[in-house]
VOBA-684345 format. One record per residue (C-alpha): residue number from 0; residue in one letter; chain; x, y, z. Coordinates in Angstrom, 3 decimals, padded with zeros to 6 digits. Example, Ala and Ser with C-alpha at 12.3 -4.5 7.8 and 13.67 -1.06 7.14 Angstrom:
<rs>
[r 0,A,A,[012.300,-004.500,007.800]];
[r 1,S,A,[013.670,-001.060,007.140]];
</rs>
This chain:
<rs>
[r 0,X,A,[-000.003,-000.144,-000.018]];
[r 1,X,A,[001.533,003.132,-000.762]];
[r 2,X,A,[001.291,005.903,001.484]];
[r 3,X,A,[001.196,009.654,-000.059]];
[r 4,X,A,[-001.459,011.640,001.879]];
[r 5,X,A,[-003.461,011.614,005.164]];
[r 6,X,A,[-005.807,009.809,003.970]];
[r 7,X,A,[-003.703,007.115,003.133]];
[r 8,X,A,[-002.172,007.013,006.890]];
[r 9,X,A,[-005.780,006.576,008.110]];
[r 10,X,A,[-006.447,003.659,005.867]];
[r 11,X,A,[-003.040,002.215,007.038]];
[r 12,X,A,[-003.911,002.264,010.624]];
[r 13,X,A,[-007.755,001.058,009.861]];
[r 14,X,A,[-006.126,-002.254,007.942]];
[r 15,X,A,[-003.338,-002.920,010.722]];
[r 16,X,A,[-005.417,-004.731,013.027]];
[r 17,X,A,[-007.796,-007.437,011.782]];
[r 18,X,A,[-008.722,-008.864,014.950]];
[r 19,X,A,[-009.392,-005.718,016.669]];
[r 20,X,A,[-009.783,-002.888,014.076]];
[r 21,X,A,[-008.864,000.498,014.938]];
[r 22,X,A,[-011.288,003.456,014.805]];
[r 23,X,A,[-009.789,006.137,012.860]];
[r 24,X,A,[-011.443,009.600,012.929]];
[r 25,X,A,[-009.626,011.997,010.211]];
[r 26,X,A,[-009.584,015.410,011.653]];
[r 27,X,A,[-011.037,018.521,009.456]];
[r 28,X,A,[-009.999,022.291,009.794]];
[r 29,X,A,[-013.139,022.372,012.054]];
[r 30,X,A,[-012.303,019.836,014.544]];
[r 31,X,A,[-009.202,021.618,015.927]];
[r 32,X,A,[-009.957,024.508,018.687]];
[r 33,X,A,[-007.561,027.213,020.348]];
[r 34,X,A,[-007.394,026.942,023.944]];
[r 35,X,A,[-004.899,029.645,024.292]];
[r 36,X,A,[-007.074,032.077,025.912]];
[r 37,X,A,[-007.990,030.198,028.894]];
[r 38,X,A,[-004.256,030.676,030.062]];
[r 39,X,A,[-002.609,033.510,028.183]];
[r 40,X,A,[-002.861,036.170,030.455]];
[r 41,X,A,[-002.989,037.619,034.235]];
[r 42,X,A,[-007.026,037.192,034.497]];
[r 43,X,A,[-007.050,033.860,032.680]];
[r 44,X,A,[-009.376,031.247,034.340]];
[r 45,X,A,[-006.398,028.723,034.071]];
[r 46,X,A,[-002.751,028.965,034.896]];
[r 47,X,A,[000.233,026.924,033.910]];
[r 48,X,A,[001.803,025.071,037.235]];
[r 49,X,A,[004.991,023.109,038.115]];
[r 50,X,A,[003.800,021.247,040.971]];
[r 51,X,A,[000.877,018.751,040.792]];
[r 52,X,A,[-001.624,018.217,043.923]];
[r 53,X,A,[000.601,016.328,045.747]];
[r 54,X,A,[003.484,018.823,045.117]];
[r 55,X,A,[005.706,016.706,042.934]];
[r 56,X,A,[007.480,018.250,039.648]];
[r 57,X,A,[004.776,017.964,036.728]];
[r 58,X,A,[006.582,017.607,033.040]];
[r 59,X,A,[004.030,017.528,030.300]];
[r 60,X,A,[006.697,015.497,028.498]];
[r 61,X,A,[006.283,012.728,031.006]];
[r 62,X,A,[003.058,012.450,030.949]];
[r 63,X,A,[001.584,009.164,029.046]];
[r 64,X,A,[-002.268,009.313,029.779]];
[r 65,X,A,[-004.667,012.500,030.303]];
[r 66,X,A,[-007.845,012.331,031.563]];
[r 67,X,A,[-010.463,015.188,031.973]];
[r 68,X,A,[-013.872,015.263,033.520]];
[r 69,X,A,[-016.738,017.236,032.785]];
[r 70,X,A,[-017.733,017.746,036.766]];
[r 71,X,A,[-014.408,018.933,037.711]];
[r 72,X,A,[-013.464,021.605,035.344]];
[r 73,X,A,[-010.093,023.067,035.756]];
[r 74,X,A,[-008.469,019.536,037.095]];
[r 75,X,A,[-006.367,017.209,034.787]];
[r 76,X,A,[-006.090,013.868,035.970]];
[r 77,X,A,[-002.472,012.122,034.376]];
[r 78,X,A,[-000.192,008.842,034.554]];
[r 79,X,A,[003.365,009.068,033.863]];
[r 80,X,A,[003.315,005.626,033.374]];
[r 81,X,A,[000.728,003.054,031.250]];
[r 82,X,A,[000.932,000.673,034.163]];
[r 83,X,A,[000.201,003.040,036.796]];
[r 84,X,A,[-002.940,002.012,039.145]];
[r 85,X,A,[-003.931,005.580,040.203]];
[r 86,X,A,[-004.035,008.919,037.865]];
[r 87,X,A,[-002.412,011.589,039.473]];
[r 88,X,A,[-004.151,015.367,039.747]];
[r 89,X,A,[-002.640,018.739,038.819]];
[r 90,X,A,[-005.272,021.898,039.641]];
[r 91,X,A,[-005.030,024.431,036.694]];
[r 92,X,A,[-007.517,026.674,038.113]];
[r 93,X,A,[-005.937,030.281,038.896]];
[r 94,X,A,[-007.619,031.408,041.664]];
[r 95,X,A,[-008.964,028.780,043.882]];
[r 96,X,A,[-011.324,030.699,046.225]];
[r 97,X,A,[-013.408,031.704,043.323]];
[r 98,X,A,[-015.819,029.794,041.027]];
[r 99,X,A,[-014.213,028.920,037.448]];
[r 100,X,A,[-015.734,031.105,034.579]];
[r 101,X,A,[-015.117,029.104,031.383]];
[r 102,X,A,[-016.362,030.623,028.231]];
[r 103,X,A,[-019.539,029.469,026.484]];
[r 104,X,A,[-017.903,028.488,023.322]];
[r 105,X,A,[-014.316,027.901,022.520]];
[r 106,X,A,[-012.601,029.533,018.924]];
[r 107,X,A,[-011.142,027.402,016.279]];
[r 108,X,A,[-007.329,027.461,015.611]];
[r 109,X,A,[-008.079,028.475,012.222]];
[r 110,X,A,[-010.658,028.648,009.759]];
[r 111,X,A,[-008.277,028.028,006.756]];
[r 112,X,A,[-005.286,025.842,006.524]];
[r 113,X,A,[-002.240,027.183,008.076]];
[r 114,X,A,[000.260,027.487,005.346]];
[r 115,X,A,[003.674,025.191,005.370]];
[r 116,X,A,[006.979,026.796,005.871]];
[r 117,X,A,[008.469,027.728,002.073]];
[r 118,X,A,[011.441,025.140,002.914]];
[r 119,X,A,[009.118,022.147,003.499]];
[r 120,X,A,[007.015,023.081,000.349]];
[r 121,X,A,[010.420,022.794,-001.579]];
[r 122,X,A,[011.376,019.299,000.068]];
[r 123,X,A,[007.697,018.017,-001.155]];
[r 124,X,A,[008.191,019.280,-004.549]];
[r 125,X,A,[011.471,017.866,-004.748]];
[r 126,X,A,[009.386,014.532,-003.579]];
[r 127,X,A,[006.856,014.952,-006.562]];
[r 128,X,A,[008.424,012.154,-008.653]];
[r 129,X,A,[007.782,009.315,-006.352]];
[r 130,X,A,[004.030,010.593,-005.894]];
[r 131,X,A,[001.353,009.135,-008.140]];
[r 132,X,A,[-000.069,011.392,-010.616]];
[r 133,X,A,[-003.322,011.967,-009.200]];
[r 134,X,A,[-001.851,013.221,-005.868]];
[r 135,X,A,[000.552,015.574,-007.536]];
[r 136,X,A,[-001.617,018.427,-007.714]];
[r 137,X,A,[-002.632,018.481,-004.197]];
[r 138,X,A,[000.883,019.042,-003.229]];
[r 139,X,A,[001.574,021.628,-005.705]];
[r 140,X,A,[-001.427,023.531,-004.323]];
[r 141,X,A,[-000.493,023.625,-000.872]];
[r 142,X,A,[-000.512,026.845,001.177]];
[r 143,X,A,[002.952,027.765,001.865]];
[r 144,X,A,[005.522,030.808,002.396]];
[r 145,X,A,[004.574,030.854,006.109]];
[r 146,X,A,[007.217,033.664,008.176]];
[r 147,X,A,[008.592,030.637,010.584]];
[r 148,X,A,[010.991,028.906,008.346]];
[r 149,X,A,[012.501,026.816,010.655]];
[r 150,X,A,[010.611,023.332,009.718]];
[r 151,X,A,[012.838,021.243,007.777]];
</rs>
């Protein structure tokens, strides 16, 4: 099976387990939300903490499992190992003495596809000879030219 785009990756994952097939949900641009406003200013309802509720150092890079509960907004339950029996907790609520006020709706991250860097676009153009003819137009028309040129 050739894997040339995101849809092909989804298909490959779907067929990779016959006994217990994986359910794959392909994301669209309208499925990606921006949560920056929840913790980006002094008046935001949430804050980034360095210690969990047990006063242990919290590093998101060590987390392998996250859980959120609707009844406990602002509390993140996490595991640092898959075989941990209990979840640890971190309270991200900025002001614990006041009720947490969260917005009714969350804005989309973007309404349009986010352009890739020119460098990444050029790398993809160099690989066009390996792409089936039916997909070449997709790669030629990718939005590109983003100012952030650090991607490789």
